[in-house]
C-alpha positions in Angstrom: -149.8 -99.6 -19.7 -147.7 -100.4 -22.7 -145.5 -103.5 -23.1 -142.7 -103.3 -25.8 -142.4 -106.8 -27.4 -140.1 -106.2 -30.4 -142.8 -107.9 -32.6 -142.5 -106.6 -36.1 -145.5 -104.6 -37.3 -147.1 -104.3 -33.9 -149.0 -101.0 -33.4 -147.2 -98.4 -31.2 -144.2 -100.6 -30.8 -142.0 -97.5 -30.7 -144.1 -95.8 -28.0 -141.3 -96.2 -25.4 -138.9 -94.2 -27.5 -141.6 -91.7 -28.5 -142.2 -90.8 -24.8 -138.5 -90.5 -24.0 -137.9 -93.9 -22.4 -134.6 -95.7 -22.6 -135.1 -98.8 -20.4 -137.6 -100.9 -18.4 -139.6 -100.1 -16.5 -140.3 -96.6 -17.7 -143.1 -94.9 -15.8 -144.7 -91.6 -16.7 -148.0 -89.9 -16.3 -149.7 -88.7 -19.5 -152.7 -86.6 -20.3 -155.7 -87.6 -22.3 -153.8 -86.7 -25.5 -150.9 -89.0 -24.6 -148.6 -86.1 -23.8 -146.2 -86.8 -20.9 -147.0 -84.6 -17.9 -144.4 -85.8 -15.4 -142.4 -88.9 -14.3 -142.2 -90.1 -10.7 -138.9 -89.4 -8.9 -138.4 -93.2 -8.4 -139.8 -96.5 -9.5 -141.2 -97.6 -6.2 -144.9 -97.8 -5.3 -144.4 -95.0 -2.8 -142.9 -92.7 -5.4 -145.7 -93.5 -7.8 -148.4 -92.8 -5.2 -146.7 -89.6 -4.0 -146.5 -88.2 -7.6 -150.1 -89.2 -8.2 -151.2 -87.3 -5.1 -149.4 -84.2 -6.2 -150.9 -84.4 -9.7 -154.4 -84.6 -8.2 -153.6 -81.6 -6.1 -152.4 -79.8 -9.2 -155.6 -80.7 -11.1 -157.8 -79.5 -8.2 -155.9 -76.2 -8.0 -156.1 -75.6 -11.7 -159.8 -76.1 -11.6 -160.2 -73.6 -8.8 -157.9 -71.1 -10.5 -159.9 -71.4 -13.7 -162.9 -70.5 -11.6 -161.3 -67.3 -10.5 -159.8 -68.4 -7.2 -156.7 -66.2 -6.8 -155.3 -68.3 -3.9 -155.4 -71.4 -6.1 -153.1 -69.7 -8.6 -150.4 -69.8 -6.0 -150.9 -73.5 -5.4 -150.8 -74.1 -9.2 -147.4 -72.4 -9.5 -146.0 -74.2 -6.5 -147.3 -77.6 -7.5 -146.1 -77.3 -11.0 -142.7 -76.3 -9.6 -142.8 -79.3 -7.2 -143.5 -81.6 -10.1 -140.7 -80.0 -12.1 -143.2 -79.0 -14.8 -141.8 -75.5 -14.6 -138.4 -74.2 -13.4 -137.9 -72.4 -10.0 -137.3 -69.1 -11.8 -140.8 -69.4 -13.4 -142.3 -70.2 -10.0 -140.7 -67.1 -8.5 -141.9 -65.0 -11.4 -145.5 -66.2 -11.1 -145.5 -65.7 -7.3 -144.1 -62.2 -7.4 -146.0 -59.9 -5.1 -148.2 -62.8 -3.9 -148.9 -63.3 -0.2 -148.0 -66.9 0.8 -149.0 -68.8 3.9 -146.5 -70.7 6.0 -147.0 -74.0 4.2 -146.6 -72.3 0.8 -143.4 -70.5 2.0 -142.0 -73.9 3.2 -142.6 -75.4 -0.2 -141.1 -72.4 -2.0 -138.0 -72.8 0.1 -137.9 -76.5 -0.9 -138.2 -75.6 -4.5 -135.3 -73.2 -4.2 -133.1 -76.0 -3.1 -134.3 -78.1 -6.0 -133.4 -75.3 -8.3 -129.9 -75.2 -6.8 -129.5 -78.9 -7.4 -130.7 -78.5 -11.0 -127.9 -76.0 -11.5 -125.4 -78.7 -10.6 -127.0 -81.6 -12.5 -127.4 -79.4 -15.7 -123.9 -77.8 -15.5 -122.1 -77.8 -18.8 -118.6 -77.4 -17.4 -116.6 -78.0 -14.2 -116.5 -74.4 -13.0 -120.3 -74.1 -13.3 -120.7 -77.4 -11.4 -118.3 -76.3 -8.6 -120.2 -73.0 -8.3 -123.5 -74.8 -8.0 -122.0 -77.2 -5.4 -120.8 -74.3 -3.4 -124.3 -72.9 -3.3 -125.5 -76.3 -2.0 -122.8 -76.2 0.7 -123.8 -72.7 1.7 -127.5 -73.8 2.1 -126.4 -76.7 4.2 -124.3 -74.4 6.4 -127.5 -72.4 7.0 -129.2 -75.6 8.2 -131.3 -76.1 5.0 -131.9 -79.5 3.6 -134.7 -80.9 1.5 -137.6 -82.7 3.3 -138.3 -85.5 0.8 -136.0 -88.5 0.6 -135.6 -88.2 -3.1 -134.4 -84.7 -3.0 -132.4 -85.2 0.2 -130.6 -88.1 -1.5 -129.5 -85.9 -4.4 -128.7 -82.9 -2.1 -126.4 -85.0 0.1 -124.7 -86.7 -2.9 -123.9 -83.2 -4.3 -122.7 -82.1 -0.9 -120.5 -85.2 -0.6 -119.0 -84.5 -4.0 -118.3 -80.9 -3.0 -116.6 -82.0 0.2 -114.4 -84.4 -1.8 -113.6 -81.9 -4.5 -112.7 -79.2 -2.1 -110.9 -81.7 0.2 -113.1 -80.7 3.1 -113.0 -83.9 5.2 -115.4 -82.9 7.8 -118.1 -81.8 5.3 -117.6 -85.0 3.3 -118.0 -87.1 6.4 -121.2 -85.4 7.4 -122.6 -85.8 3.9 -121.5 -89.5 3.8 -123.2 -90.2 7.2 -126.4 -88.6 5.9 -126.5 -90.1 2.5 -125.5 -93.7 3.4 -128.9 -94.8 4.9 -130.8 -93.2 2.0 -128.7 -94.9 -0.6 -129.0 -98.2 1.2 -132.8 -97.8 1.2 -132.8 -96.9 -2.5 -130.3 -99.5 -3.8 -130.2 -102.2 -1.1 -128.1 -102.4 2.0 -126.5 -105.7 0.9 -125.6 -104.2 -2.5 -121.8 -105.0 -2.9 -121.1 -102.3 -5.4 -122.7 -99.8 -3.0 -120.7 -100.9 -0.1 -117.5 -100.7 -2.2 -118.5 -97.1 -3.1 -118.9 -96.3 0.6 -115.5 -97.8 1.5 -113.8 -95.9 -1.4 -115.3 -92.6 -0.1 -114.3 -93.4 3.5 -110.7 -94.2 2.3 -110.6 -90.9 0.4 -111.8 -89.0 3.5 -109.1 -90.8 5.6 -106.5 -89.8 3.0 -107.6 -86.2 3.3 -107.2 -86.2 7.0 -103.8 -88.0 7.0 -101.6 -85.0 6.4 -103.1 -83.1 9.4 -103.1 -86.1 11.7 -99.4 -86.8 10.8 -98.2 -83.5 12.2 -97.0 -84.2 15.7 -94.8 -82.2 18.1 -91.7 -84.1 17.1 -92.1 -83.5 13.4 -91.4 -79.8 13.5 -92.5 -77.6 10.6 -92.5 -80.2 7.9 -94.3 -79.3 4.7 -98.0 -79.2 5.4 -97.6 -79.2 9.3 -98.8 -76.2 11.2 -101.1 -75.1 8.4 -104.8 -75.2 8.6 -106.3 -78.2 6.7 -109.4 -77.7 4.6 -110.9 -80.5 6.7 -110.4 -78.6 9.9 -112.5 -75.7 8.9 -116.0 -75.6 10.5 -118.7 -75.3 7.9 
């Protein structure tokens, strides 16, 4: 553990910046040489413990693989991908022509979703982001969703943004219903800013539904009436 004090001349006082930190607390796992291996997905004790468990699994698998265990090489690739030490494309490359068991296949599918989310979060322009969000929506339509709360939270937030961007009210509502309890758990149910955010999104969804709901029998063929609304399309 290192505590930054701002005391002039103190040894390693700039360690936080050296290791990529920008605020407090900054938690990372480092090797014996002080190189950052990975950071937990969150700042909670549960996130720290979960990351530590995966790291131990990785170290055990690496030791077995070094001893010639071919099956352990699969676990190394999957765990490094799970910890985001390597990208999903690299995981795929290393597992090419490898025979995976059911648990390994499930983890690979989870990492594929993580890779799709990374496409969105790393997008450099709006079109790339929208293309990535569309892939997330397609995965959701197939019934696919991450298993861990950290990844599920990001997945549903991307899905919500896609629903709002594409004015798909039904999809946006499903994403909001799914992400709300996860965000309340992460940021506090009584967080006023969070509740304001939820209300703002709910108002936007209601606004998207308004044109379709305003088309009654007595309104004839007014502009927008009689046409299929993006929110009415089943996803």
